[in-house]
N, C-alpha and C positions, 0 to 999 in steps of 0.2 A: 529282680525277684529275692523274698525275701528268704535267708538261710534256715530259718526259726525250724524246719523238717529236720535239718540233721538231727536235733533233739531225739528224735523217736526214731532215729536209723538203726537197722538191725547189724549195724556192722559197728556199730560203737563199743569196742572195747577189747574187737577182732583184730590182730597183729594188719596190720597194712597191707604187709606184702602178701598176705592171700590175694588182695585187690589189685595187683600188681604183675600176674603170671606173664612167663616168659615167651608164652606162645599161646594161641587161641585156644587151645587143646588142653592147656589145664588151667582153665577158667572154669571148670566144674566145681570148683569149692565153694569159689566166691559168688558163682550164679544160684548156686545152692541158700545162700545167706539171702543172697537181693531174693529171693521167690519167696520168704516167708518174709517181708520187709513191707510193715504198712505204709516207707513211703517212697516205695520204689519207681513209681512214677514222678512225684517230684524231683527225683534223683537223677532220671533219665532226663528230663528237661532239662535239669542244670549239666547237666554235661554237654546237651546238644547245644542251648545257649551259650555256653561256653569253649564251644569247640574243644573239650577234654582230650586231648592224644591218646592219653594211655590209659590205661587202668580201667578195671570194672566198674560202669555206672549205670546202675538203675538195670542191672541185669545184664548188660551188653558190652560187649566188646568193644573197641576202636571201629574194625569194621563194622560191624551191623549198624553203629553209632553212623557211617559214612554211608551208609544203603539208606538208612532211617530221611537222613539231608539230602539222600538224591531223589530219592520215593516224593519228600511232602515239596522240593522244588518242582517235579515233576507236574504235582497234583496244585500249585498256585496257576 
């Protein structure tokens, strides 16, 4: 998967710490950025494909990404 989508990401220039909250409850600031992002879906697919375990990717927390993996396995 090409990472050219990163050039268009809304998170460019934002402190990366925002995207690595201590808890899921503290993820709202990062998710708000993601909601406005034109490449949110590409970011999420990248995180799922690479099994990103930390941080907010494509507007999802690690827990939410695990849920997506489970749902996709059940659907396959």
